[in-house]
PDB file of N, CA, C, O and CB in Angstrom:
ATOM      1  N   MET A   1     262.412   8.403-136.424  1.00  0.00           N
ATOM      2  CA  MET A   1     261.221   7.356-136.570  1.00  0.00           C
ATOM      3  C   MET A   1     259.971   8.094-135.928  1.00  0.00           C
ATOM      4  O   MET A   1     259.943   8.714-134.865  1.00  0.00           O
ATOM      5  CB  MET A   1     261.551   5.811-135.725  1.00  0.00           C
ATOM      6  N   ASN A   2     258.904   7.868-136.868  1.00  0.00           N
ATOM      7  CA  ASN A   2     257.636   8.478-136.383  1.00  0.00           C
ATOM      8  C   ASN A   2     256.925   7.645-135.463  1.00  0.00           C
ATOM      9  O   ASN A   2     257.256   6.476-135.264  1.00  0.00           O
ATOM     10  CB  ASN A   2     256.737   8.797-137.474  1.00  0.00           C
ATOM     11  N   ILE A   3     255.966   8.197-134.898  1.00  0.00           N
ATOM     12  CA  ILE A   3     255.028   7.681-133.846  1.00  0.00           C
ATOM     13  C   ILE A   3     254.434   6.228-134.182  1.00  0.00           C
ATOM     14  O   ILE A   3     254.399   5.378-133.293  1.00  0.00           O
ATOM     15  CB  ILE A   3     253.825   8.723-133.681  1.00  0.00           C
ATOM     16  N   ILE A   4     254.042   5.997-135.270  1.00  0.00           N
ATOM     17  CA  ILE A   4     253.368   4.772-135.843  1.00  0.00           C
ATOM     18  C   ILE A   4     254.481   3.746-135.860  1.00  0.00           C
ATOM     19  O   ILE A   4     254.272   2.623-135.400  1.00  0.00           O
ATOM     20  CB  ILE A   4     252.715   5.009-137.357  1.00  0.00           C
ATOM     21  N   GLN A   5     255.603   4.069-136.347  1.00  0.00           N
ATOM     22  CA  GLN A   5     256.800   3.074-136.500  1.00  0.00           C
ATOM     23  C   GLN A   5     257.350   2.766-134.934  1.00  0.00           C
ATOM     24  O   GLN A   5     257.877   1.679-134.699  1.00  0.00           O
ATOM     25  CB  GLN A   5     258.117   3.816-137.539  1.00  0.00           C
ATOM     26  N   THR A   6     257.228   3.599-134.071  1.00  0.00           N
ATOM     27  CA  THR A   6     257.630   3.543-132.674  1.00  0.00           C
ATOM     28  C   THR A   6     256.539   2.598-131.979  1.00  0.00           C
ATOM     29  O   THR A   6     256.914   1.670-131.262  1.00  0.00           O
ATOM     30  CB  THR A   6     257.703   5.073-131.999  1.00  0.00           C
ATOM     31  N   ILE A   7     255.250   2.840-132.193  1.00  0.00           N
ATOM     32  CA  ILE A   7     254.274   2.021-131.614  1.00  0.00           C
ATOM     33  C   ILE A   7     254.323   0.591-132.262  1.00  0.00           C
ATOM     34  O   ILE A   7     254.163  -0.386-131.529  1.00  0.00           O
ATOM     35  CB  ILE A   7     252.901   2.682-131.771  1.00  0.00           C
ATOM     36  N   ASP A   8     254.550   0.420-133.691  1.00  0.00           N
ATOM     37  CA  ASP A   8     254.632  -0.981-134.182  1.00  0.00           C
ATOM     38  C   ASP A   8     255.858  -1.666-133.526  1.00  0.00           C
ATOM     39  O   ASP A   8     255.801  -2.836-133.146  1.00  0.00           O
ATOM     40  CB  ASP A   8     254.747  -1.025-135.785  1.00  0.00           C
ATOM     41  N   ALA A   9     256.934  -0.925-133.409  1.00  0.00           N
ATOM     42  CA  ALA A   9     258.215  -1.628-132.941  1.00  0.00           C
ATOM     43  C   ALA A   9     257.893  -2.050-131.499  1.00  0.00           C
ATOM     44  O   ALA A   9     258.357  -3.128-131.127  1.00  0.00           O
ATOM     45  CB  ALA A   9     259.591  -0.635-133.009  1.00  0.00           C
ATOM     46  N   GLU A  10     257.203  -1.376-130.703  1.00  0.00           N
ATOM     47  CA  GLU A  10     256.813  -1.764-129.208  1.00  0.00           C
ATOM     48  C   GLU A  10     255.931  -2.867-129.267  1.00  0.00           C
ATOM     49  O   GLU A  10     256.203  -3.766-128.472  1.00  0.00           O
ATOM     50  CB  GLU A  10     256.094  -0.606-128.377  1.00  0.00           C
ATOM     51  N   GLN A  11     254.897  -3.051-130.033  1.00  0.00           N
ATOM     52  CA  GLN A  11     253.981  -4.114-130.025  1.00  0.00           C
ATOM     53  C   GLN A  11     254.588  -5.249-130.573  1.00  0.00           C
ATOM     54  O   GLN A  11     254.283  -6.358-130.136  1.00  0.00           O
ATOM     55  CB  GLN A  11     252.788  -3.815-130.705  1.00  0.00           C
ATOM     56  N   ILE A  12     255.527  -5.100-131.605  1.00  0.00           N
ATOM     57  CA  ILE A  12     256.099  -6.384-132.095  1.00  0.00           C
ATOM     58  C   ILE A  12     257.067  -6.902-130.859  1.00  0.00           C
ATOM     59  O   ILE A  12     256.990  -8.073-130.485  1.00  0.00           O
ATOM     60  CB  ILE A  12     256.974  -6.144-133.593  1.00  0.00           C
ATOM     61  N   ALA A  13     257.872  -6.081-130.318  1.00  0.00           N
ATOM     62  CA  ALA A  13     258.657  -6.504-129.143  1.00  0.00           C
ATOM     63  C   ALA A  13     257.826  -7.224-128.013  1.00  0.00           C
ATOM     64  O   ALA A  13     258.229  -8.245-127.455  1.00  0.00           O
ATOM     65  CB  ALA A  13     259.337  -5.269-128.553  1.00  0.00           C
ATOM     66  N   LYS A  14     256.733  -6.654-127.750  1.00  0.00           N
ATOM     67  CA  LYS A  14     255.761  -7.342-126.757  1.00  0.00           C
ATOM     68  C   LYS A  14     255.254  -8.699-127.167  1.00  0.00           C
ATOM     69  O   LYS A  14     255.253  -9.664-126.403  1.00  0.00           O
ATOM     70  CB  LYS A  14     254.533  -6.474-126.537  1.00  0.00           C
ATOM     71  N   LEU A  15     254.832  -8.726-128.386  1.00  0.00           N
ATOM     72  CA  LEU A  15     254.193 -10.026-128.774  1.00  0.00           C
ATOM     73  C   LEU A  15     255.221 -11.203-129.055  1.00  0.00           C
ATOM     74  O   LEU A  15     254.815 -12.363-128.990  1.00  0.00           O
ATOM     75  CB  LEU A  15     253.327  -9.791-130.061  1.00  0.00           C
ATOM     76  N   THR A  16     256.647 -10.905-129.390  1.00  0.00           N
ATOM     77  CA  THR A  16     257.455 -11.804-129.647  1.00  0.00           C
ATOM     78  C   THR A  16     258.359 -11.953-128.516  1.00  0.00           C
ATOM     79  O   THR A  16     259.402 -12.557-128.766  1.00  0.00           O
ATOM     80  CB  THR A  16     258.041 -11.566-130.808  1.00  0.00           C
ATOM     81  N   GLU A  17     258.191 -11.538-127.334  1.00  0.00           N
ATOM     82  CA  GLU A  17     259.030 -11.547-126.142  1.00  0.00           C
ATOM     83  C   GLU A  17     258.901 -13.025-125.625  1.00  0.00           C
ATOM     84  O   GLU A  17     257.864 -13.601-125.297  1.00  0.00           O
ATOM     85  CB  GLU A  17     258.554 -10.410-125.022  1.00  0.00           C
ATOM     86  N   GLY A  18     260.204 -13.514-125.625  1.00  0.00           N
ATOM     87  CA  GLY A  18     260.160 -15.041-125.179  1.00  0.00           C
ATOM     88  C   GLY A  18     259.782 -16.081-126.126  1.00  0.00           C
ATOM     89  O   GLY A  18     259.614 -17.234-125.727  1.00  0.00           O
ATOM     90  N   LYS A  19     259.627 -15.744-127.423  1.00  0.00           N
ATOM     91  CA  LYS A  19     259.132 -16.716-128.288  1.00  0.00           C
ATOM     92  C   LYS A  19     260.060 -16.768-129.542  1.00  0.00           C
ATOM     93  O   LYS A  19     260.281 -15.698-130.110  1.00  0.00           O
ATOM     94  CB  LYS A  19     257.665 -16.410-128.642  1.00  0.00           C
ATOM     95  N   PRO A  20     260.589 -17.840-129.999  1.00  0.00           N
ATOM     96  CA  PRO A  20     261.518 -17.980-130.992  1.00  0.00           C
ATOM     97  C   PRO A  20     260.747 -17.719-132.305  1.00  0.00           C
ATOM     98  O   PRO A  20     259.636 -18.204-132.521  1.00  0.00           O
ATOM     99  CB  PRO A  20     262.205 -19.359-130.925  1.00  0.00           C
ATOM    100  N   ILE A  21     261.379 -16.957-133.127  1.00  0.00           N
ATOM    101  CA  ILE A  21     260.890 -16.724-134.306  1.00  0.00           C
ATOM    102  C   ILE A  21     261.519 -17.625-135.676  1.00  0.00           C
ATOM    103  O   ILE A  21     262.661 -17.320-136.020  1.00  0.00           O
ATOM    104  CB  ILE A  21     261.078 -15.283-134.407  1.00  0.00           C
ATOM    105  N   PRO A  22     260.984 -18.447-136.265  1.00  0.00           N
ATOM    106  CA  PRO A  22     261.623 -19.418-137.232  1.00  0.00           C
ATOM    107  C   PRO A  22     262.103 -18.405-138.401  1.00  0.00           C
ATOM    108  O   PRO A  22     261.516 -17.354-138.658  1.00  0.00           O
ATOM    109  CB  PRO A  22     260.496 -20.681-137.798  1.00  0.00           C
ATOM    110  N   ASN A  23     263.129 -18.825-138.997  1.00  0.00           N
ATOM    111  CA  ASN A  23     263.525 -18.168-140.475  1.00  0.00           C
ATOM    112  C   ASN A  23     262.866 -18.662-141.512  1.00  0.00           C
ATOM    113  O   ASN A  23     262.958 -19.856-141.796  1.00  0.00           O
ATOM    114  CB  ASN A  23     264.930 -18.335-140.893  1.00  0.00           C
ATOM    115  N   PHE A  24     262.114 -17.810-142.212  1.00  0.00           N
ATOM    116  CA  PHE A  24     261.537 -18.114-143.380  1.00  0.00           C
ATOM    117  C   PHE A  24     261.967 -17.112-144.532  1.00  0.00           C
ATOM    118  O   PHE A  24     262.393 -15.979-144.309  1.00  0.00           O
ATOM    119  CB  PHE A  24     260.091 -18.149-143.159  1.00  0.00           C
ATOM    120  N   VAL A  25     261.814 -17.630-145.702  1.00  0.00           N
ATOM    121  CA  VAL A  25     262.435 -16.838-146.893  1.00  0.00           C
ATOM    122  C   VAL A  25     261.318 -16.744-148.116  1.00  0.00           C
ATOM    123  O   VAL A  25     260.476 -17.641-148.097  1.00  0.00           O
ATOM    124  CB  VAL A  25     263.889 -17.657-147.458  1.00  0.00           C
ATOM    125  N   PRO A  26     261.237 -15.993-148.927  1.00  0.00           N
ATOM    126  CA  PRO A  26     260.210 -15.960-150.004  1.00  0.00           C
ATOM    127  C   PRO A  26     260.181 -17.232-150.759  1.00  0.00           C
ATOM    128  O   PRO A  26     261.231 -17.735-151.160  1.00  0.00           O
ATOM    129  CB  PRO A  26     260.456 -14.819-150.970  1.00  0.00           C
ATOM    130  N   GLY A  27     259.062 -17.760-150.964  1.00  0.00           N
ATOM    131  CA  GLY A  27     258.806 -19.062-151.453  1.00  0.00           C
ATOM    132  C   GLY A  27     258.494 -20.149-150.572  1.00  0.00           C
ATOM    133  O   GLY A  27     258.091 -21.237-150.983  1.00  0.00           O
ATOM    134  N   ASP A  28     258.679 -19.863-149.355  1.00  0.00           N
ATOM    135  CA  ASP A  28     258.291 -20.774-148.303  1.00  0.00           C
ATOM    136  C   ASP A  28     256.680 -20.890-148.061  1.00  0.00           C
ATOM    137  O   ASP A  28     256.000 -19.867-148.137  1.00  0.00           O
ATOM    138  CB  ASP A  28     258.998 -20.294-147.008  1.00  0.00           C
ATOM    139  N   THR A  29     256.150 -22.004-147.803  1.00  0.00           N
ATOM    140  CA  THR A  29     254.769 -21.974-147.482  1.00  0.00           C
ATOM    141  C   THR A  29     254.622 -22.058-145.969  1.00  0.00           C
ATOM    142  O   THR A  29     255.246 -22.845-145.258  1.00  0.00           O
ATOM    143  CB  THR A  29     254.021 -23.103-148.188  1.00  0.00           C
ATOM    144  N   LEU A  30     253.733 -21.166-145.554  1.00  0.00           N
ATOM    145  CA  LEU A  30     253.310 -21.009-144.135  1.00  0.00           C
ATOM    146  C   LEU A  30     251.894 -21.555-143.939  1.00  0.00           C
ATOM    147  O   LEU A  30     250.985 -21.525-144.768  1.00  0.00           O
ATOM    148  CB  LEU A  30     253.365 -19.502-143.701  1.00  0.00           C
ATOM    149  N   ARG A  31     251.866 -22.014-142.811  1.00  0.00           N
ATOM    150  CA  ARG A  31     250.319 -22.628-142.455  1.00  0.00           C
ATOM    151  C   ARG A  31     249.748 -21.639-141.368  1.00  0.00           C
ATOM    152  O   ARG A  31     250.255 -21.574-140.248  1.00  0.00           O
ATOM    153  CB  ARG A  31     250.343 -24.373-141.746  1.00  0.00           C
ATOM    154  N   VAL A  32     248.845 -20.997-141.687  1.00  0.00           N
ATOM    155  CA  VAL A  32     247.911 -20.003-140.675  1.00  0.00           C
ATOM    156  C   VAL A  32     246.778 -20.526-140.281  1.00  0.00           C
ATOM    157  O   VAL A  32     246.025 -20.936-141.165  1.00  0.00           O
ATOM    158  CB  VAL A  32     247.456 -18.701-141.253  1.00  0.00           C
ATOM    159  N   SER A  33     246.420 -20.632-139.059  1.00  0.00           N
ATOM    160  CA  SER A  33     244.982 -21.042-138.718  1.00  0.00           C
ATOM    161  C   SER A  33     244.454 -19.906-137.598  1.00  0.00           C
ATOM    162  O   SER A  33     245.178 -19.375-136.756  1.00  0.00           O
ATOM    163  CB  SER A  33     244.944 -22.722-138.051  1.00  0.00           C
ATOM    164  N   VAL A  34     243.113 -19.679-137.776  1.00  0.00           N
ATOM    165  CA  VAL A  34     242.476 -18.713-137.064  1.00  0.00           C
ATOM    166  C   VAL A  34     241.388 -19.263-136.211  1.00  0.00           C
ATOM    167  O   VAL A  34     240.636 -20.115-136.684  1.00  0.00           O
ATOM    168  CB  VAL A  34     241.995 -17.731-137.938  1.00  0.00           C
ATOM    169  N   ASN A  35     241.245 -18.831-134.964  1.00  0.00           N
ATOM    170  CA  ASN A  35     240.299 -19.401-134.014  1.00  0.00           C
ATOM    171  C   ASN A  35     239.059 -18.506-134.159  1.00  0.00           C
ATOM    172  O   ASN A  35     239.110 -17.323-133.825  1.00  0.00           O
ATOM    173  CB  ASN A  35     240.879 -19.441-132.490  1.00  0.00           C
ATOM    174  N   VAL A  36     237.857 -19.112-134.696  1.00  0.00           N
ATOM    175  CA  VAL A  36     236.789 -18.381-134.957  1.00  0.00           C
ATOM    176  C   VAL A  36     235.871 -18.616-133.913  1.00  0.00           C
ATOM    177  O   VAL A  36     235.748 -19.776-133.519  1.00  0.00           O
ATOM    178  CB  VAL A  36     236.271 -18.627-136.207  1.00  0.00           C
ATOM    179  N   LYS A  37     235.098 -17.570-133.313  1.00  0.00           N
ATOM    180  CA  LYS A  37     234.098 -17.816-132.316  1.00  0.00           C
ATOM    181  C   LYS A  37     232.830 -17.352-132.786  1.00  0.00           C
ATOM    182  O   LYS A  37     232.713 -16.205-133.217  1.00  0.00           O
ATOM    183  CB  LYS A  37     234.417 -17.196-131.042  1.00  0.00           C
ATOM    184  N   GLU A  38     231.819 -18.197-132.736  1.00  0.00           N
ATOM    185  CA  GLU A  38     230.493 -17.941-132.952  1.00  0.00           C
ATOM    186  C   GLU A  38     229.557 -18.296-131.936  1.00  0.00           C
ATOM    187  O   GLU A  38     229.253 -19.457-131.664  1.00  0.00           O
ATOM    188  CB  GLU A  38     230.140 -18.507-134.038  1.00  0.00           C
ATOM    189  N   GLY A  39     229.067 -17.185-131.330  1.00  0.00           N
ATOM    190  CA  GLY A  39     228.214 -17.531-130.094  1.00  0.00           C
ATOM    191  C   GLY A  39     229.020 -18.361-128.974  1.00  0.00           C
ATOM    192  O   GLY A  39     230.091 -17.987-128.497  1.00  0.00           O
ATOM    193  N   GLU A  40     228.465 -19.332-128.690  1.00  0.00           N
ATOM    194  CA  GLU A  40     229.282 -20.253-127.630  1.00  0.00           C
ATOM    195  C   GLU A  40     230.223 -21.282-128.309  1.00  0.00           C
ATOM    196  O   GLU A  40     230.984 -21.943-127.601  1.00  0.00           O
ATOM    197  CB  GLU A  40     228.238 -21.125-126.676  1.00  0.00           C
ATOM    198  N   ARG A  41     230.202 -21.443-129.645  1.00  0.00           N
ATOM    199  CA  ARG A  41     230.955 -22.261-130.346  1.00  0.00           C
ATOM    200  C   ARG A  41     232.146 -21.506-130.858  1.00  0.00           C
ATOM    201  O   ARG A  41     232.174 -20.306-131.129  1.00  0.00           O
ATOM    202  CB  ARG A  41     230.186 -22.872-131.366  1.00  0.00           C
ATOM    203  N   SER A  42     233.290 -22.517-130.969  1.00  0.00           N
ATOM    204  CA  SER A  42     234.354 -22.088-131.455  1.00  0.00           C
ATOM    205  C   SER A  42     235.009 -23.049-132.501  1.00  0.00           C
ATOM    206  O   SER A  42     234.749 -24.249-132.409  1.00  0.00           O
ATOM    207  CB  SER A  42     235.138 -21.787-130.406  1.00  0.00           C
ATOM    208  N   ARG A  43     235.791 -22.629-133.429  1.00  0.00           N
ATOM    209  CA  ARG A  43     236.362 -23.652-134.296  1.00  0.00           C
ATOM    210  C   ARG A  43     237.607 -22.956-134.825  1.00  0.00           C
ATOM    211  O   ARG A  43     237.708 -21.729-134.801  1.00  0.00           O
ATOM    212  CB  ARG A  43     235.346 -24.156-135.478  1.00  0.00           C
ATOM    213  N   VAL A  44     238.669 -23.858-135.360  1.00  0.00           N
ATOM    214  CA  VAL A  44     239.668 -23.437-136.094  1.00  0.00           C
ATOM    215  C   VAL A  44     239.493 -23.461-137.447  1.00  0.00           C
ATOM    216  O   VAL A  44     239.002 -24.463-137.968  1.00  0.00           O
ATOM    217  CB  VAL A  44     240.672 -24.048-135.808  1.00  0.00           C
ATOM    218  N   GLN A  45     239.881 -22.332-138.226  1.00  0.00           N
ATOM    219  CA  GLN A  45     239.718 -22.256-139.701  1.00  0.00           C
ATOM    220  C   GLN A  45     240.832 -21.935-140.252  1.00  0.00           C
ATOM    221  O   GLN A  45     240.906 -21.820-141.475  1.00  0.00           O
ATOM    222  CB  GLN A  45     238.772 -21.377-140.162  1.00  0.00           C
TER     223      GLN A  45
END
């Protein structure tokens, strides 16, 4: 495994630690929202 794959695997393990990941398959619709901060205001887009 090269260094980039190793770093990716470490980061994925760190981010998913203690969080269940739901099963999804091709064709499923996922809803993704992003928190946008503009100055002092923030909103979900």
